[in-house]
C-alpha angles and dihedrals in degrees: 000000000000093000097126105116128218094209131022142207110193085339091305120128116221125217139182130244110197118192089187093233121212105211126214107276091017135093143215093274090059090045093055092046089051091050092053090049092048093047092051091045095050092044089058090046091055105254114162105223140001118216132188125199131223114239129158136201091014114133091201100050123069101184099093093120090053099170092051092051092047089057091049092052094043090051091053094050135056114210113358113109112248126199154132121292074197156348110193097228099197088064092062146051105254092226090059092052091048090052094045095050092039087057092048092049091049090052096042106023117202094008107082127097126189112207114183131204131183100211119096094240086224144047123295095260091054091045088055091050090051097046102025085218132043093207089105107054144147092302089069093052095108090054091049090050091052090049093049092050089051091055090056091054118093107248114150091181094058116116092223119037132180105231112208097022110054115104094015121125103228113165111239117206127187117222126203150163095197139031098279099081091035090061093042092049089051093050092048095043093238133142114264131214118195124203097226089152090077103014105048096153093062098043102096096039091050093048092049091048090052096047096042094051101037117136118194116244140177087268098050135009098193133028115274118192126187114191127203122230134175113231124181107178127179136159091267135029090237095057093044092053090048091051090048092064089078091064090042090055090049091057089043090058091050090048089054092047092243108103114198141184115282106282128217118258121277128212094231122024090195090070091066100034143048125241090251091052092049090052090053092048089049091056092053097039092043116174088239090072104013109070117188127176153053123334093272093047090050092048091054092046095049092046090052091046092052093046091053101042101031085214119188089211137005124220113201129210116195107183100190128157101216115063095214090054091048090052090047092050093059089043091056091049093054092044087059090051091058 
């Protein structure tokens, strides 16, 4: 399953979620270079896996061609697992995903993860542009998952075969921000990753649903839950909270329906937002799953998060404008784990 960690915190492996941010004044080339640097940096620090997420029509996120970027990151690293967190399966023909990840696994054997989501990763107009029709949507996700799993099975007599892909053991994860994928992952006996970093209210119910309904499978004998958390760590609480205003502005732009590139920090978030908007941002970036501060503050926050979720693994998103501060944030986290 690829869940054996290289470094531990209370026996919990730590992983990286990279949204490949395009910063204000930057471009996709800079974003990809930054992602390579971060992947190499976190690999050396001892992080377990490095995931990239599919988003479309987002000026501040460069990972739309997720499979291509996974190959780029895997080629620039040596041992860290690299994967999708996730591929939005309703956007794609399942055969194409089987072939893409079969190719990645053939190139980088034993290092590729396939995390699957059922949301479009975009607005409805973009979803239509991706699929040309919305007749096949999230409600057919279980059928698509079954189809994808069939393509990975070795069956030389099948009329349609995924080559490369068939016969390869590529870990499939289900991703979710509600109970749907939690229940499906439990029924299929698959590892589950929950997006607590933007859906904190549903975290504990979804994890309980997954664990209570889990059925062992050839892929997994016991439930395995990885939970997402935002961490913005700096040497002082003050600097961390200043850095965090970039992520707050990003959610503010989504709230207004006008997504932007990742903006630089501001000294006072109230200058660029209303009280109502800040309340909405606070509900999404809840302190339960958005940990901001100095090393000691982050240690306390992560300890509390683990106590509450009983996560088997944590995947960390650090949406930070300045690359040197993003590298330092992950460095601080791993220093705490020592």
